[in-house]
C-alpha positions in Angstrom: 10.9 27.3 30.9 9.4 27.0 27.4 10.6 28.9 24.4 7.5 31.1 24.3 8.0 32.4 27.9 11.7 33.1 27.2 10.7 35.1 24.1 8.2 37.1 26.0 10.7 38.0 28.7 13.2 38.9 26.0 10.6 41.1 24.3 9.9 42.9 27.5 13.6 43.6 28.0 13.9 45.0 24.5 10.8 47.1 24.8 11.9 48.6 28.1 15.1 49.8 26.4 13.4 51.4 23.5 12.5 55.1 23.8 8.9 55.9 24.3 6.7 57.1 21.5 6.7 60.6 23.1 10.5 60.6 23.1 10.6 59.6 19.5 8.1 62.3 18.6 10.2 65.0 20.4 13.3 63.8 18.7 11.6 64.0 15.3 10.4 67.5 15.9 13.9 68.5 17.0 15.5 67.0 13.9 12.9 68.8 11.7 13.7 72.1 13.3 17.4 71.6 13.0 16.9 70.7 9.3 14.8 73.8 8.6 17.4 76.0 10.3 20.2 74.5 8.2 18.1 75.1 5.1 17.5 78.7 6.0 21.3 79.2 6.7 22.1 77.7 3.3 19.6 79.9 1.4 20.9 83.2 2.9 
């Protein structure tokens, strides 16, 4: 097996473990909401 093939298999493995773009987007929105809520709490 050549190095290039091994790298491709490795990349596929890594990619399959990464969260999808949708999941990242949802997590970002959640984090933003949490942040805004904390700011509002602080400013009371």
